[in-house]
SEKOL-871737 format. One record per residue (C-alpha): residue in one letter; y, x, z. Coordinates in steps of 0.1 Angstrom, whole numbers, plus 2048, in hexadecimal, padded with zeros to 3 digits. Layout:
N
REC r   v   u   w
REC A   Y   X   Z
...
***
This chain:
83
REC r   v   u   w
REC M 49B B0F 3AA
REC N 497 AF7 3C7
REC I 484 AD9 3B9
REC K 48E AC2 3D4
REC Q 4B3 ACA 3D1
REC E 4B1 AC7 3AB
REC T 49F AA5 3AE
REC V 4B9 A98 3C6
REC A 4D5 AA5 3AF
REC V 4C5 A91 392
REC L 4C4 A71 3A7
REC E 4E8 A77 3B2
REC E 4F3 A7C 38F
REC I 4E0 A60 37D
REC L 4E5 A46 398
REC S 509 A4F 39F
REC L 502 A4F 3C5
REC N 524 A5F 3CE
REC G 515 A77 3E7
REC R 4FD A5E 3F7
REC S 4E0 A75 3EE
REC A 4EC A8F 407
REC G 4DA A7C 423
REC F 4B9 A78 410
REC S 499 A85 420
REC D 476 A86 413
REC K 470 A64 423
REC T 48F A53 413
REC P 482 A35 3FF
REC L 48D A33 3DB
REC L 47F A17 3C6
REC G 48A 9F6 3D5
REC A 4A1 A06 3EE
REC I 4BC A15 3D8
REC P 4CB 9F9 3C3
REC E 4D7 A11 3A8
REC L 4B2 A1B 3A1
REC D 4A9 A00 389
REC S 490 A02 36C
REC M 4AA A11 355
REC A 4B4 A2B 36F
REC V 490 A35 374
REC I 48D A3D 34F
REC A 4AD A51 350
REC V 4A1 A64 36F
REC I 480 A6C 35F
REC T 491 A78 33F
REC T 4A9 A8E 352
REC L 48D A9D 368
REC E 47A AA5 348
REC E 499 AB6 339
REC R 4A3 AC8 359
REC F 480 AD6 362
REC G 472 ADA 33F
REC F 453 AC4 341
REC S 447 AA4 331
REC I 43C A84 343
REC D 423 A6C 333
REC D 427 A47 33A
REC D 406 A45 34D
REC E 411 A61 365
REC I 42C A4C 375
REC D 428 A2D 38B
REC G 43C A1D 3A7
REC A 42D A35 3C1
REC T 43E A53 3AF
REC F 460 A44 3B8
REC A 456 A36 3DA
REC T 469 A51 3EE
REC L 47C A71 3E6
REC G 45E A84 3F3
REC S 446 A73 3DB
REC L 45E A7A 3BE
REC V 463 A9E 3C8
REC D 43D AA3 3CB
REC F 438 A95 3A8
REC V 453 AAC 39A
REC E 443 ACA 3AC
REC R 421 AC2 39D
REC K 430 ABF 37A
REC V 442 AE0 37D
REC A 423 AF2 38A
REC A 40D AE4 36E
***
């Protein structure tokens, strides 16, 4: 399983990006840069990542920096999967 591809797929699906995620790189800003990524969408993304990858995220594990860029989000998911 490619964690980056799966994470992008989750963003694409939850945010209904209509293919815009195809151009995302590790440096692509997320929070504050993608209008669809509001507080409710963040919760949906977190829930979907938990389901897709089979881990649990505690409230104190997540902050704005986690969703700063695609790279920071992928790094977070990779750490959770490895734990």
